[in-house]
PDB file with one MODEL, atoms N, CA, C and O in Angstrom:
MODEL        1
ATOM      1  N   MET A   1      38.887  59.831  56.363  1.00  0.00           N
ATOM      2  CA  MET A   1      40.324  60.068  56.076  1.00  0.00           C
ATOM      3  C   MET A   1      40.883  60.473  57.332  1.00  0.00           C
ATOM      4  O   MET A   1      40.383  61.521  57.740  1.00  0.00           O
ATOM      5  N   LEU A   2      41.956  59.866  58.238  1.00  0.00           N
ATOM      6  CA  LEU A   2      42.316  60.333  59.293  1.00  0.00           C
ATOM      7  C   LEU A   2      43.847  60.805  58.706  1.00  0.00           C
ATOM      8  O   LEU A   2      44.368  60.257  57.735  1.00  0.00           O
ATOM      9  N   CYS A   3      44.519  62.008  59.531  1.00  0.00           N
ATOM     10  CA  CYS A   3      45.789  62.542  59.433  1.00  0.00           C
ATOM     11  C   CYS A   3      46.665  62.137  60.901  1.00  0.00           C
ATOM     12  O   CYS A   3      46.523  62.699  61.986  1.00  0.00           O
ATOM     13  N   ARG A   4      47.390  61.251  60.654  1.00  0.00           N
ATOM     14  CA  ARG A   4      48.035  60.801  61.793  1.00  0.00           C
ATOM     15  C   ARG A   4      49.444  61.607  62.331  1.00  0.00           C
ATOM     16  O   ARG A   4      50.330  61.056  62.984  1.00  0.00           O
ATOM     17  N   ILE A   5      49.445  62.819  61.972  1.00  0.00           N
ATOM     18  CA  ILE A   5      50.318  63.821  62.109  1.00  0.00           C
ATOM     19  C   ILE A   5      50.127  64.395  63.175  1.00  0.00           C
ATOM     20  O   ILE A   5      49.114  65.093  63.200  1.00  0.00           O
ATOM     21  N   ASP A   6      50.919  64.348  64.357  1.00  0.00           N
ATOM     22  CA  ASP A   6      50.207  64.853  65.630  1.00  0.00           C
ATOM     23  C   ASP A   6      50.349  66.429  65.344  1.00  0.00           C
ATOM     24  O   ASP A   6      51.407  67.003  65.088  1.00  0.00           O
ATOM     25  N   PRO A   7      49.050  67.028  65.441  1.00  0.00           N
ATOM     26  CA  PRO A   7      48.958  68.450  65.348  1.00  0.00           C
ATOM     27  C   PRO A   7      50.161  69.593  66.082  1.00  0.00           C
ATOM     28  O   PRO A   7      50.183  70.699  65.543  1.00  0.00           O
ATOM     29  N   LYS A   8      50.934  69.421  67.014  1.00  0.00           N
ATOM     30  CA  LYS A   8      51.478  70.070  67.817  1.00  0.00           C
ATOM     31  C   LYS A   8      53.477  70.067  66.904  1.00  0.00           C
ATOM     32  O   LYS A   8      54.519  70.563  67.333  1.00  0.00           O
ATOM     33  N   LEU A   9      53.195  69.261  65.561  1.00  0.00           N
ATOM     34  CA  LEU A   9      54.384  69.246  64.564  1.00  0.00           C
ATOM     35  C   LEU A   9      53.729  70.538  63.595  1.00  0.00           C
ATOM     36  O   LEU A   9      54.371  70.714  62.559  1.00  0.00           O
ATOM     37  N   TYR A  10      53.083  71.039  63.703  1.00  0.00           N
ATOM     38  CA  TYR A  10      52.578  71.722  62.659  1.00  0.00           C
ATOM     39  C   TYR A  10      53.536  73.279  62.589  1.00  0.00           C
ATOM     40  O   TYR A  10      54.014  73.796  61.579  1.00  0.00           O
ATOM     41  N   GLU A  11      53.605  73.758  63.972  1.00  0.00           N
ATOM     42  CA  GLU A  11      53.873  75.209  64.024  1.00  0.00           C
ATOM     43  C   GLU A  11      55.456  74.577  63.625  1.00  0.00           C
ATOM     44  O   GLU A  11      56.006  75.062  62.636  1.00  0.00           O
ATOM     45  N   SER A  12      55.970  73.795  64.191  1.00  0.00           N
ATOM     46  CA  SER A  12      57.662  73.708  63.740  1.00  0.00           C
ATOM     47  C   SER A  12      57.827  73.219  62.292  1.00  0.00           C
ATOM     48  O   SER A  12      58.986  73.176  61.877  1.00  0.00           O
ATOM     49  N   TRP A  13      56.465  72.704  61.146  1.00  0.00           N
ATOM     50  CA  TRP A  13      56.925  72.600  60.198  1.00  0.00           C
ATOM     51  C   TRP A  13      56.526  73.817  58.989  1.00  0.00           C
ATOM     52  O   TRP A  13      56.919  73.856  57.823  1.00  0.00           O
ATOM     53  N   VAL A  14      55.713  74.666  59.626  1.00  0.00           N
ATOM     54  CA  VAL A  14      55.975  75.850  59.038  1.00  0.00           C
ATOM     55  C   VAL A  14      56.634  77.329  59.186  1.00  0.00           C
ATOM     56  O   VAL A  14      56.560  78.442  58.667  1.00  0.00           O
ATOM     57  N   SER A  15      57.381  76.584  60.305  1.00  0.00           N
ATOM     58  CA  SER A  15      58.371  77.597  61.212  1.00  0.00           C
ATOM     59  C   SER A  15      59.718  77.469  59.924  1.00  0.00           C
ATOM     60  O   SER A  15      60.359  78.416  59.469  1.00  0.00           O
ATOM     61  N   THR A  16      59.862  75.993  59.559  1.00  0.00           N
ATOM     62  CA  THR A  16      60.725  75.927  58.518  1.00  0.00           C
ATOM     63  C   THR A  16      60.867  76.301  57.293  1.00  0.00           C
ATOM     64  O   THR A  16      61.777  76.866  56.686  1.00  0.00           O
ATOM     65  N   ILE A  17      59.683  75.849  56.963  1.00  0.00           N
ATOM     66  CA  ILE A  17      59.141  76.379  55.810  1.00  0.00           C
ATOM     67  C   ILE A  17      59.134  77.840  55.616  1.00  0.00           C
ATOM     68  O   ILE A  17      59.420  78.157  54.462  1.00  0.00           O
ATOM     69  N   VAL A  18      58.930  78.652  56.280  1.00  0.00           N
ATOM     70  CA  VAL A  18      59.430  80.229  56.157  1.00  0.00           C
ATOM     71  C   VAL A  18      60.724  80.215  56.372  1.00  0.00           C
ATOM     72  O   VAL A  18      61.153  81.105  55.638  1.00  0.00           O
ATOM     73  N   GLU A  19      61.852  79.614  57.091  1.00  0.00           N
ATOM     74  CA  GLU A  19      62.893  79.832  57.063  1.00  0.00           C
ATOM     75  C   GLU A  19      63.328  79.415  56.208  1.00  0.00           C
ATOM     76  O   GLU A  19      64.261  80.178  55.958  1.00  0.00           O
ATOM     77  N   CYS A  20      63.316  78.442  55.290  1.00  0.00           N
ATOM     78  CA  CYS A  20      64.274  78.259  54.014  1.00  0.00           C
ATOM     79  C   CYS A  20      63.511  79.089  52.861  1.00  0.00           C
ATOM     80  O   CYS A  20      64.065  78.976  51.767  1.00  0.00           O
ATOM     81  N   VAL A  21      62.624  79.713  52.869  1.00  0.00           N
ATOM     82  CA  VAL A  21      61.783  80.939  52.093  1.00  0.00           C
ATOM     83  C   VAL A  21      63.029  82.426  52.757  1.00  0.00           C
ATOM     84  O   VAL A  21      63.284  83.292  51.920  1.00  0.00           O
ATOM     85  N   ARG A  22      63.344  82.499  53.446  1.00  0.00           N
ATOM     86  CA  ARG A  22      64.020  83.623  54.050  1.00  0.00           C
ATOM     87  C   ARG A  22      65.231  83.054  53.131  1.00  0.00           C
ATOM     88  O   ARG A  22      65.467  83.476  51.998  1.00  0.00           O
ATOM     89  N   GLU A  23      65.940  82.063  53.771  1.00  0.00           N
ATOM     90  CA  GLU A  23      67.228  81.877  53.574  1.00  0.00           C
ATOM     91  C   GLU A  23      67.663  81.909  51.813  1.00  0.00           C
ATOM     92  O   GLU A  23      68.718  82.190  51.246  1.00  0.00           O
ATOM     93  N   HIS A  24      66.358  81.496  51.320  1.00  0.00           N
ATOM     94  CA  HIS A  24      66.771  80.758  49.791  1.00  0.00           C
ATOM     95  C   HIS A  24      66.324  81.963  48.870  1.00  0.00           C
ATOM     96  O   HIS A  24      66.867  81.999  47.766  1.00  0.00           O
ATOM     97  N   ASP A  25      65.564  82.788  49.120  1.00  0.00           N
ATOM     98  CA  ASP A  25      64.950  84.123  48.346  1.00  0.00           C
ATOM     99  C   ASP A  25      65.628  84.930  48.752  1.00  0.00           C
ATOM    100  O   ASP A  25      65.774  85.215  49.940  1.00  0.00           O
ATOM    101  N   PRO A  26      66.262  85.531  47.628  1.00  0.00           N
ATOM    102  CA  PRO A  26      66.738  86.602  48.489  1.00  0.00           C
ATOM    103  C   PRO A  26      65.442  87.986  48.105  1.00  0.00           C
ATOM    104  O   PRO A  26      65.757  89.151  48.349  1.00  0.00           O
ATOM    105  N   GLN A  27      64.470  87.758  47.691  1.00  0.00           N
ATOM    106  CA  GLN A  27      63.728  88.925  47.357  1.00  0.00           C
ATOM    107  C   GLN A  27      62.308  88.510  48.575  1.00  0.00           C
ATOM    108  O   GLN A  27      61.138  88.888  48.512  1.00  0.00           O
ATOM    109  N   SER A  28      62.916  87.699  49.519  1.00  0.00           N
ATOM    110  CA  SER A  28      62.220  87.579  50.592  1.00  0.00           C
ATOM    111  C   SER A  28      62.003  88.957  51.494  1.00  0.00           C
ATOM    112  O   SER A  28      62.818  89.868  51.638  1.00  0.00           O
ATOM    113  N   THR A  29      60.410  88.827  52.168  1.00  0.00           N
ATOM    114  CA  THR A  29      60.464  89.795  53.087  1.00  0.00           C
ATOM    115  C   THR A  29      59.477  89.337  53.611  1.00  0.00           C
ATOM    116  O   THR A  29      58.765  88.437  53.167  1.00  0.00           O
ATOM    117  N   GLU A  30      59.279  90.315  55.260  1.00  0.00           N
ATOM    118  CA  GLU A  30      58.339  90.069  56.445  1.00  0.00           C
ATOM    119  C   GLU A  30      57.050  89.826  55.622  1.00  0.00           C
ATOM    120  O   GLU A  30      56.470  88.772  55.882  1.00  0.00           O
ATOM    121  N   MET A  31      56.560  90.543  54.770  1.00  0.00           N
ATOM    122  CA  MET A  31      55.401  90.566  54.103  1.00  0.00           C
ATOM    123  C   MET A  31      55.058  88.985  53.279  1.00  0.00           C
ATOM    124  O   MET A  31      54.054  88.290  53.436  1.00  0.00           O
ATOM    125  N   VAL A  32      56.162  88.733  52.444  1.00  0.00           N
ATOM    126  CA  VAL A  32      55.958  87.260  51.902  1.00  0.00           C
ATOM    127  C   VAL A  32      56.021  85.878  52.855  1.00  0.00           C
ATOM    128  O   VAL A  32      55.590  84.797  52.454  1.00  0.00           O
ATOM    129  N   GLU A  33      56.711  86.108  54.368  1.00  0.00           N
ATOM    130  CA  GLU A  33      57.004  85.595  55.095  1.00  0.00           C
ATOM    131  C   GLU A  33      55.332  85.355  55.818  1.00  0.00           C
ATOM    132  O   GLU A  33      54.634  84.363  55.608  1.00  0.00           O
ATOM    133  N   THR A  34      54.992  86.418  56.602  1.00  0.00           N
ATOM    134  CA  THR A  34      53.350  86.200  56.678  1.00  0.00           C
ATOM    135  C   THR A  34      52.565  85.551  55.584  1.00  0.00           C
ATOM    136  O   THR A  34      51.865  84.582  55.876  1.00  0.00           O
ATOM    137  N   ALA A  35      52.616  86.042  54.201  1.00  0.00           N
ATOM    138  CA  ALA A  35      51.539  85.386  53.290  1.00  0.00           C
ATOM    139  C   ALA A  35      51.916  83.683  53.146  1.00  0.00           C
ATOM    140  O   ALA A  35      50.967  82.925  52.947  1.00  0.00           O
ATOM    141  N   TRP A  36      52.948  83.257  53.223  1.00  0.00           N
ATOM    142  CA  TRP A  36      52.988  82.239  53.102  1.00  0.00           C
ATOM    143  C   TRP A  36      52.556  81.487  54.376  1.00  0.00           C
ATOM    144  O   TRP A  36      52.542  80.269  54.200  1.00  0.00           O
ATOM    145  N   CYS A  37      52.127  81.966  55.865  1.00  0.00           N
ATOM    146  CA  CYS A  37      52.012  81.524  57.014  1.00  0.00           C
ATOM    147  C   CYS A  37      50.371  81.455  56.525  1.00  0.00           C
ATOM    148  O   CYS A  37      49.793  80.370  56.456  1.00  0.00           O
ATOM    149  N   GLU A  38      49.890  82.369  56.290  1.00  0.00           N
ATOM    150  CA  GLU A  38      48.220  82.806  55.771  1.00  0.00           C
ATOM    151  C   GLU A  38      47.684  81.527  54.963  1.00  0.00           C
ATOM    152  O   GLU A  38      46.679  80.889  55.277  1.00  0.00           O
ATOM    153  N   VAL A  39      48.670  81.210  53.678  1.00  0.00           N
ATOM    154  CA  VAL A  39      48.282  80.866  52.770  1.00  0.00           C
ATOM    155  C   VAL A  39      47.784  79.122  53.604  1.00  0.00           C
ATOM    156  O   VAL A  39      46.705  78.534  53.681  1.00  0.00           O
ATOM    157  N   LEU A  40      49.394  78.742  54.170  1.00  0.00           N
ATOM    158  CA  LEU A  40      49.226  77.304  54.535  1.00  0.00           C
ATOM    159  C   LEU A  40      48.197  77.107  55.762  1.00  0.00           C
ATOM    160  O   LEU A  40      47.733  75.974  55.889  1.00  0.00           O
ATOM    161  N   GLU A  41      47.883  77.890  56.482  1.00  0.00           N
ATOM    162  CA  GLU A  41      47.105  77.783  57.673  1.00  0.00           C
ATOM    163  C   GLU A  41      45.780  76.794  57.546  1.00  0.00           C
ATOM    164  O   GLU A  41      45.446  75.889  58.310  1.00  0.00           O
ATOM    165  N   PRO A  42      45.135  77.257  56.339  1.00  0.00           N
ATOM    166  CA  PRO A  42      43.996  76.827  56.170  1.00  0.00           C
ATOM    167  C   PRO A  42      43.653  75.235  55.929  1.00  0.00           C
ATOM    168  O   PRO A  42      42.634  74.588  56.173  1.00  0.00           O
ATOM    169  N   GLY A  43      44.859  74.884  55.379  1.00  0.00           N
ATOM    170  CA  GLY A  43      45.098  73.211  55.018  1.00  0.00           C
ATOM    171  C   GLY A  43      45.808  72.881  56.186  1.00  0.00           C
ATOM    172  O   GLY A  43      45.805  71.665  56.376  1.00  0.00           O
ATOM    173  N   ILE A  44      46.438  73.554  57.070  1.00  0.00           N
ATOM    174  CA  ILE A  44      47.009  73.175  58.356  1.00  0.00           C
ATOM    175  C   ILE A  44      45.762  72.910  59.546  1.00  0.00           C
ATOM    176  O   ILE A  44      45.769  72.072  60.448  1.00  0.00           O
ATOM    177  N   GLU A  45      44.667  73.963  59.202  1.00  0.00           N
ATOM    178  CA  GLU A  45      43.528  73.742  60.792  1.00  0.00           C
ATOM    179  C   GLU A  45      42.496  72.252  60.307  1.00  0.00           C
ATOM    180  O   GLU A  45      41.796  71.509  60.995  1.00  0.00           O
ATOM    181  N   LEU A  46      42.798  72.267  58.848  1.00  0.00           N
ATOM    182  CA  LEU A  46      42.164  70.898  58.237  1.00  0.00           C
ATOM    183  C   LEU A  46      43.013  69.517  58.661  1.00  0.00           C
ATOM    184  O   LEU A  46      42.741  68.649  59.491  1.00  0.00           O
ATOM    185  N   MET A  47      43.776  69.619  58.052  1.00  0.00           N
ATOM    186  CA  MET A  47      44.532  68.558  59.001  1.00  0.00           C
ATOM    187  C   MET A  47      44.626  68.326  60.562  1.00  0.00           C
ATOM    188  O   MET A  47      44.116  67.487  61.304  1.00  0.00           O
ATOM    189  N   LYS A  48      45.243  69.101  60.715  1.00  0.00           N
ATOM    190  CA  LYS A  48      44.599  69.051  62.756  1.00  0.00           C
ATOM    191  C   LYS A  48      43.470  68.677  63.016  1.00  0.00           C
ATOM    192  O   LYS A  48      43.444  67.846  63.923  1.00  0.00           O
ATOM    193  N   SER A  49      42.209  69.030  62.462  1.00  0.00           N
ATOM    194  CA  SER A  49      41.096  68.500  62.298  1.00  0.00           C
ATOM    195  C   SER A  49      40.693  67.206  62.362  1.00  0.00           C
ATOM    196  O   SER A  49      39.919  66.724  63.189  1.00  0.00           O
ATOM    197  N   LEU A  50      41.263  66.636  61.426  1.00  0.00           N
ATOM    198  CA  LEU A  50      41.366  64.840  61.368  1.00  0.00           C
ATOM    199  C   LEU A  50      42.504  64.270  61.951  1.00  0.00           C
ATOM    200  O   LEU A  50      42.931  63.209  61.495  1.00  0.00           O
ATOM    201  N   TYR A  51      43.124  64.888  63.011  1.00  0.00           N
ATOM    202  CA  TYR A  51      43.971  64.199  63.827  1.00  0.00           C
ATOM    203  C   TYR A  51      43.123  62.940  64.652  1.00  0.00           C
ATOM    204  O   TYR A  51      43.722  62.205  65.437  1.00  0.00           O
TER     205      TYR A  51
ENDMDL
END
């Protein structure tokens, strides 16, 4: 299985997700944003390793 997404793009993708959470969730906090990053990280690392 190959992942054809350039690994450089993932940082921007995560930043965009966190920005959307911040913008659309009135209860969002820095802790929530950090949790999003921590939850996404293992999957992103896997996808990067398959590039």
